[in-house]
C-alpha positions in Angstrom: 169.4 137.2 29.0 169.0 138.6 32.5 166.3 137.2 34.7 164.8 140.7 35.5 164.6 141.2 31.8 162.9 137.8 31.2 160.4 138.7 34.1 159.4 142.0 32.6 158.7 141.1 28.9 155.7 139.0 28.2 153.6 138.3 25.3 150.0 138.6 24.2 148.2 135.2 24.3 147.9 133.8 21.1 151.2 135.1 19.8 152.6 131.5 19.7 149.7 130.1 17.9 148.5 130.2 14.4 146.2 133.0 13.4 142.3 132.6 14.5 139.9 133.5 11.4 142.9 135.5 10.1 142.9 137.8 13.0 145.8 139.1 14.4 144.5 138.8 17.8 141.9 136.4 19.2 141.7 133.8 21.9 143.4 130.5 20.6 140.9 128.0 21.3 142.9 125.2 19.9 146.1 125.9 21.4 146.0 128.0 24.6 147.0 125.2 26.8 150.0 124.5 24.6 151.3 128.0 24.9 152.4 127.6 28.5 154.9 124.8 27.3 156.0 126.6 24.2 156.6 129.9 26.3 158.7 128.0 28.8 160.7 126.2 26.1 161.4 129.9 24.6 162.3 131.5 27.9 159.2 133.5 28.8 157.4 133.3 31.8 154.7 136.2 31.5 151.3 135.9 29.4 148.8 138.5 29.0 145.4 136.6 28.6 142.7 137.9 26.2 139.2 137.7 26.4 136.6 138.1 23.4 133.0 138.7 23.7 132.3 135.7 22.0 131.9 132.8 23.7 133.1 134.5 26.8 131.7 132.3 29.7 133.3 129.2 27.5 136.8 130.6 27.9 138.7 128.5 30.4 139.5 131.8 32.5 135.8 132.1 33.3 135.2 128.7 34.3 136.1 126.8 37.8 137.8 123.8 35.7 139.5 126.0 33.3 140.8 128.1 36.3 142.4 124.9 37.9 143.9 124.0 34.6 145.5 127.3 34.1 146.8 127.3 37.5 148.4 123.9 37.1 150.1 124.8 33.7 151.2 128.2 35.4 152.8 126.4 38.3 154.4 123.6 36.0 155.8 126.2 33.3 156.4 129.1 35.7 154.2 131.4 33.8 152.5 134.3 35.3 149.3 136.0 34.1 149.6 139.3 35.5 147.4 141.2 32.9 144.5 140.5 30.8 143.3 142.4 27.8 139.5 142.8 27.6 138.9 143.0 23.9 135.3 142.1 24.9 134.9 145.6 26.2 135.9 146.9 23.0 133.6 144.6 21.1 130.5 145.1 23.3 130.9 148.5 25.3 128.5 148.8 28.2 128.5 152.6 28.0 127.3 152.5 24.3 123.9 150.6 25.1 121.1 151.2 27.3 119.1 149.4 30.1 119.1 145.8 30.4 122.0 145.5 27.8 124.2 147.6 29.7 123.3 145.9 32.9 124.2 142.6 31.5 127.6 143.8 30.2 128.5 145.4 33.6 127.8 141.8 35.1 130.0 140.3 32.7 132.8 143.0 33.9 131.9 141.8 37.6 132.5 138.3 36.8 135.8 139.0 34.7 136.9 140.8 37.8 136.0 137.9 40.2 138.0 135.5 37.9 141.1 137.8 37.8 140.8 137.6 41.6 140.9 133.8 41.6 143.9 133.7 39.2 145.8 136.6 40.7 145.6 138.9 37.6 146.4 142.3 38.8 145.4 144.4 35.8 142.6 144.6 33.4 143.6 146.2 30.1 140.4 148.2 28.9 140.5 149.4 25.3 138.8 152.7 24.8 140.0 152.5 20.9 138.1 151.3 17.7 134.7 150.3 18.5 135.3 151.1 22.3 136.2 154.4 21.8 134.7 157.3 23.6 132.9 159.5 21.1 130.2 161.4 23.2 130.2 163.1 26.8 127.2 160.9 27.4 129.2 157.7 26.7 132.0 159.0 29.2 129.5 159.4 31.8 128.0 156.1 31.3 131.4 154.4 31.5 132.1 156.5 34.7 128.7 155.3 36.3 129.0 151.9 35.3 132.8 151.5 36.4 131.5 153.1 39.8 129.5 149.9 40.3 132.4 147.9 40.3 135.0 150.1 42.4 134.6 148.3 45.7 135.1 144.7 43.9 138.4 146.0 42.4 139.6 147.3 45.5 138.7 144.0 47.3 140.4 141.8 45.0 143.4 144.2 44.6 142.8 144.6 40.8 143.3 147.9 38.8 141.7 148.6 35.5 144.3 150.0 32.9 142.7 152.2 30.3 144.1 152.4 26.5 142.9 155.3 24.5 143.2 157.2 21.4 143.2 160.3 23.3 146.0 162.9 22.9 148.2 163.5 25.9 146.5 166.8 27.7 143.0 164.8 27.1 144.2 161.6 28.4 145.5 163.3 31.4 142.4 165.0 32.2 140.5 161.7 31.6 142.6 159.7 33.8 142.7 162.2 36.6 138.9 161.6 37.2 139.7 158.0 38.3 141.2 157.2 41.6 144.9 155.6 41.2 143.6 153.0 43.9 141.7 151.2 41.1 142.6 152.7 37.7 145.7 153.3 35.6 147.1 153.5 32.0 148.0 150.7 29.5 150.4 152.6 27.2 150.4 151.3 23.7 153.7 152.2 21.7 152.5 151.6 18.5 149.0 152.9 18.5 150.3 156.1 19.8 152.9 156.1 17.0 150.2 155.4 14.3 148.1 158.4 15.6 151.2 160.7 15.4 151.4 161.5 19.2 154.7 162.6 20.8 155.9 160.1 23.4 157.6 162.4 25.5 154.6 164.7 25.8 152.6 161.5 26.6 154.8 160.1 29.0 155.1 163.6 30.7 151.4 164.1 31.0 150.4 160.9 32.6 153.5 158.8 32.9 152.6 158.3 36.7 149.6 156.3 35.7 151.0 154.1 33.3 150.9 150.3 34.8 151.4 148.3 31.6 152.8 148.7 28.3 152.1 147.0 25.1 155.0 147.0 22.5 154.2 146.8 18.9 155.1 149.0 16.1 152.8 150.9 13.3 152.6 153.0 10.4 151.3 156.6 10.8 147.6 156.0 10.2 148.3 152.7 9.4 148.6 148.9 10.7 151.0 146.9 12.7 154.3 146.1 11.1 157.5 144.4 12.4 159.3 146.1 15.3 161.6 148.7 13.7 159.5 149.0 10.5 157.0 151.7 11.2 156.8 155.2 12.9 157.4 154.0 16.6 160.8 154.9 17.8 161.0 152.2 20.5 164.6 152.8 21.9 163.3 156.4 22.6 160.1 155.5 24.5 161.8 152.7 26.4 164.4 155.1 27.5 161.5 157.6 28.2 159.7 155.0 30.4 163.2 154.2 32.2 163.4 157.7 32.9 160.3 158.1 34.9 161.4 154.6 36.6 158.6 152.6 35.0 158.7 149.1 36.5 155.7 147.2 34.9 155.7 144.9 32.2 156.3 144.9 28.6 154.0 142.9 26.5 154.9 141.9 23.0 151.6 142.7 20.9 153.8 142.5 17.5 153.2 141.7 14.1 152.5 138.1 13.3 154.8 135.8 11.4 153.9 135.6 7.8 155.4 132.1 7.5 153.5 130.5 10.5 157.0 130.4 12.4 155.5 132.4 15.3 157.8 131.4 18.0 160.9 132.4 16.1 159.8 135.8 15.3 158.4 136.2 19.0 161.9 135.5 20.3 163.6 137.8 17.8 161.3 140.8 18.7 162.0 139.9 22.7 165.7 140.0 21.9 165.4 143.1 20.0 163.7 145.0 22.8 166.3 143.7 25.2 168.9 145.0 22.8 167.0 148.4 22.9 167.0 148.4 26.7 170.6 148.0 27.2 
């Protein structure tokens, strides 16, 4: 494997671990530290961290001692954490509640940004999907107003929020144009777009210049995540289109889980499959 390909293909935290309460994605409380050595043994050196709202401040990412351990493991096993998926923002969106509840969740966001700064994380994936999807103009206004409160902090720490959205191409283009490229960009999820029936060429033409992080998975049209190549995502075509706009960010495997608990082998197969598609 070329070192450059190794550098750009990472995995979503937890993909080397058993499922947590049957969920395809959740913070792996019992095995998060072991994932660093397993990743190293399997020639990965990029992890995208995950944060859930449940037990948010117990997550090692949010604690001084945990951050020291993360730095030690990152250095020991040559692992970079350049991005973080904030499932917490989807699970408890500050723009869907009022008053103290909203202020408390915005404070969580500030503290997450501060932790990202301490750990050199550059991108915070902000999912505007499922429970976090924008359903009204009021919610969109509350989102913008809340994020305006952390703009200075993002800029000071050199961190960008990258939105993941279920908006169609033109609407997403219009939405992201309202946010400064200094602090905001897009996380492009190949599988989610396929499940929604969107045309990747139209999407990338509309807002490709704002894409800073990419999630690789495959999904059935209007359905769930499936093994790469088994769903409606034309991943080789999308990779070629991203290459065509000189996308040079990371590709994070957010792929289907192994059915036999052989998570490492399956993840490596997916990684090798993606590399073949890139050639």
